[in-house]
N, C-alpha and C positions, 0 to 999 in steps of 0.2 A: 848206414845199413843198406844192404842190397839184397833183394829176394827174387828168386826165380824158380821155375820148375826144372827138374833135372832131365826130363825126357828130351831126347834129341840133342843133348849137349856133349855127347861123346864119352860119357862115363862108361867104364867097363863093368863096374859093379851095379847091382840093382838093389842093394840094401842100404839102410841109413848109415851104418858104420863104414861100409866100403866107399860110398860116395863121399862122405865127410873126409875120409882119409885121402881120397883122390883130390878133392876140391881144395884142401888146405894149401897144397903147393901152388895151384892155380891162383888162389886168393892172394897168397904172398907175392907171387910174381906180378900179378896185375896191379896190386896195391903199392908194392915197394921195389919191384924189379927194374931191370934195365929196359931199354927200349924208348920209344917216343910216345909222348902224349900231346896230341894236337900239334904235331910237327916239331915239337921241341924235345930236347933230351929229358929223360925222367929226372925228377928232382933228387931222388935218393941214390942215383948212380949204380943201382943194381944191388943184388943180394950177396952177402958174404957168408951166409949160412943161416941156421935157425936152431931154436931150442924148443922142443915140445914141452908145453907147460901143463896141458890137460888133454886127456882123451877118455871120454866117459859117456855112458848112457845118460840121457836126459828125457824128461817128459815136456813136450811143447804142445800147447793147444790140445791137451788130452791125448796126444800121440806119443808113442815110444820112439825116440830118435837117438841121435848120436852127435856129440860135440867134440871138435878138435881145436885146440888153441896153441898157436906158436908165438914165440918172440922172434921176429924177423930181424936179422942183423944186416944193416945197410952199409954201403961203402961211404956214404956221406950224408950228413943231416941226421935227423932223429931216426932211431930204430923204430920198429912198429910191433904192435900186437895185432895178430890176425886170428879170426875165429870163423870156422865153418860149422854150421849146425844143419843137420838134415833129418827130416821126419816125413811120414806119409801125410798127404793132404787130408785134413780133417773132413769128416762128413761123407767120405766116399767109400764104397766097398773096397776091401783090401786088394782085390784083384784088379781094380780099376784106378786106384789112387796113384797119382804121380807123386814123386818125392819132391818136397819143397826144400830148397837150399837157402839158408839165411847166412849172409856174410857180414861180418863186422870188422872194422879196423880202426885202431887208435894209435896215434904216435906215442912213443915213449917220451913224454914231456910233462913238465909241471903244468903246462897250459891245457893238457888233454884231460878228459874225464878219468876218474879212477878206474882201474881194471875191473873192479867189482860191478861197475855199471854194465858190463857185458852180460853178466849173470842176471842182473835186474831186468835188462831188456828182454832176454830170452824168457824169463819167468812171466813177463807181462804179455807175451803173445797169446792171443785168443782166437778161436775160430771166428770167421766172418759170420755176421748175422744178416738176415734178410734173404732176398731172392738170388743174390749173386753167388758165385763160387769163389773159393780161395780162403786165405788165412787173414 
């Protein structure tokens, strides 16, 4: 799981559904695409395509957001499931809240967690407590 704020990351959209739909392609490419990782060729040999498995509104940490899940088809090795979930930062006024991007990725493999674990992880996200900011 990888989480970051969407501000300053080059997204054209400023809505949870728009950013999630933009991010899923980035997520798939960065997780399973071609290119180099630490100076070595990517393990999956690049993407051969994808299938959208889910695109829907979700509630995360009390915020209305959007989830997109793809099955990424790779050229070699295991295919992968990638998911991008985007929602407004909890505890902030709507006009000031950054959008939070949560990325998940599992290989399609008997050794990987079940796909339902992605939903469980998202349901388990709660707003941060204490004096700090964030999720």
